[in-house]
N, C-alpha and C positions, 0 to 999 in steps of 0.2 A: 504494500500500500504506500503510495507516494506521500501520504500525510502522516507517516509514522517516523519518528526520530529515534534512532538507536544511540543511547548514551554510553553503552558499554557495560561491563560486568558479566559475571557468570553465575549460574545457579538458578534459584527460584526467580520467577518473574516479578517485577515491580512496575506497574503501569501508572503513569502520571497523567492526570487530567486537569487541564487549565480552566480558568474562569472565563466569563464573558469578556469579549474583546481580545482575549489572549491568544496564545498559540503554544505548541509544545516546547519551543526553544526557550521560553521564559523560565523553564525549570532548570536550566543549565547549572546555576550555582548549587542547587539542592542535589542534582544528579551527581555532582562530583564526589560527594561523600556517600551517597546512596549506593554507588556501584560496589562497595565492599560487602553489601548485603544481598546482591543478586544482579540479574540482568535487567537493566533499567531502560524502559521504553516510554516515550511520550507520544501522544496522539493529538493531532490537530482535529478539533471537533468540526462538525458541519458548519459552514459559513465562516470559518476561521482559518487563518494560515493558508496552507496549500491544499486544503480539502476542497475538491471541486464541487461537492454537493452543497447547495446553498440553503436548503430548507430542512426542517425536521422538528419533531416533538421529542419529549423525553425518551420515549420508547425507541425512537430511531437512533438517538445518540448511544443508548445502552446497547443496541444491536451492534453498532460499529465497535464499541469497546469489547463486546463479547467476542467478536471476530478476531481481534488482536490477542485476547487472552487465551483463546483456544490454541493459538500457535505457541504462546509462551508456556502454557501449562498453568495449573493453579497458582494464582498470583495475589500479591498484596496490591491493592488499588489505593492510590493517594490522590485526592482531589481537592482543589481550591474552589470555593464558591460554587458556581455552576458545576464544576468538575466533582465537587463533593456530593452534590445531588446525584450525578450520574454514577458515582462510586457506590453509594448505598442502594441505588436502584438496580445496579448490576448484581450486587451481593444478594439482594432480595429475590431477584428473578432467575439468577444463575448461580445458586449456592455451590455447585460443584466446581466453579471456576475461580472462586475468591476465598482466600485464606485469612484475610484481614483487610480492614479499610481504615483510612485516615481521612476525616472530613474536616476541612479548614473553613470555618466561618460561613456556614450555610445552615439554615433552619428549615424544618419540614412544612411549616404552615405560614405562608405569607399572603393568604387570600385577601383580595381587595386591593393589593398594591398594583400599580401600573408604572410604566416607564415615563409617564408624562412629566414628572418633576425633574427627570434627568435631561430632558431634551434641550432645555434652555442652556444647560451647562455645555452639552455637546456642541450646540450652535455657537458658543462663545469661543471655541477653539480657533486659533489663527491658521486655518487651513487654506492653502497648503503651508506646511512648515518649511522653513528655508533650509534646514539641515537637521541631521540627527542630534547635533548639539542643541539646536533650538527645541527639539522634542524633549530632550533630557531636562533642559532648563525650565520649560513650561510645566512639566509634571513634577518637578521638585524631587521630593524623597522617593517618588515612584518612577523617576526618570529612567533608571536602568531597567526597570520592569517593562515600561511601555515602549522603550526604544526598539525592542525586539518585534513589536507589533506594527511597525511602520515600514513602508517601502517607497523607493524613489520612483516618481513618474516624471513626465516631461516638465511639469511646472513646479515640482518640489516633492515634499514627503507627505504621504497620506496613510491613514490607518488601512491596513490590509483588509480587514473585515468591513463590510458595508453595514453601516449602522441601521439602515432601513430594514435589513434582513435580520438584524439582531433584536430589534424591538419585539417582534412576535415571539421569539424564543423566551425572552425575559417576561413578557406578559403572561405566558402560560403559568408561571410560578404563582401569579396572583389569582389564577382561575381554579386552582385545585390545591388540596393539601396532600402531603406524602407520608403521613403517619402510618398508613396501611403498609407501606413498604418497609419503614423502620421496624415495624412489628413482625416482619418476616425474616429478618437478617439472622443467620445462624452463626456467623463468624464474629470474632472480637472486633470492636470499634474503638478508635481513638478520636474523640471529638474535640477539636482545638478551636476555642472561641477567642476572638479579639476582645481586648479590654474595652476598646471603643468600637462597638459593633453596630451595624444598621439592622442586624437581625432582631426579630421579636424577642424580648427578654425571657429567660427561663426555659426556652425550648431546647437549646443544645445540651443543657445539663440533663434533660430527660431522655435524650436519644439513647445513650447506652443502657439506661434503666428500662426503657420500653422495648429494647431490642433483645430477643432471646439469646443472642450471642454475647451479650454483656460488653463490658469494656470500661473506658475511663473518659472523663471529661476534664479538660483543663482550660482555665482562662489565663491568657498570656498578658502580663502587665506591660503597659507601654506600647501596646500594639493596636494598629488599625486593621482594616479589612484584609490586607495582604500580610498576614502574620509572619510568613517565612521571609519576607523582606524587612519588616520592622524589627523583629527580634529573632534573627537567624540562629543564634546559639541556643536560645531557649527552645525554639521550634525543633532544632536538630536533636537536642537532648531528649525531648518528649517522643519524637519519632523513633530514635534509635532505641530507647527503652522499650517502646511498643514492639518494634521488630524483634528485639532480643527475647521478648516474652512469648512470641509465637512458636509453636512446635513445628 
């Protein structure tokens, strides 16, 4: 699959799933230490990165991830935001493929939310950006995160993903809740919540409790939505401890 990135490593599979607007390569800093725990692979989701398929609902994203894991063998699936949703949905619907999941700052019930409040922010971007340095400067602390998600075109730098195609993906999260999937997960879960999170309060702490596979919930101090960028050492410690606990 052209939208799969091999980061290296050997042994058990570790699949990395990015968040909305992202792509597989944003996981590079995390993948560098993960390779000691297995074969690390990232996936560009539909409508992101180099994935040629531009539409899909949750079940479609999960089917794509399942195709990758069937080649890897039973795997640990690590997801940020949207990728966290796809990780737990994969574990719930394909228990034979998943030995553990890490969910970073994503909650199961966001019904009623829409992307409308985000649109004015996106429309404020100085598109096209003049350079990758311009991208990094504009996004500040998340500059290194977002610079991976832009490409050069004739007039400057643009987000690879088409925002108009991303809005329906995010709006789906406000149309349904996913507790029914959480309650089917048989493998252990690590739920990593940002200290400053936009997720509905109290939900992430209940995810390992309501999951038959159990697990652990941690809140990472000093972190926003992209925990693995804001507090990389704390994130790494939590994930490494979780991986070491898996049989």
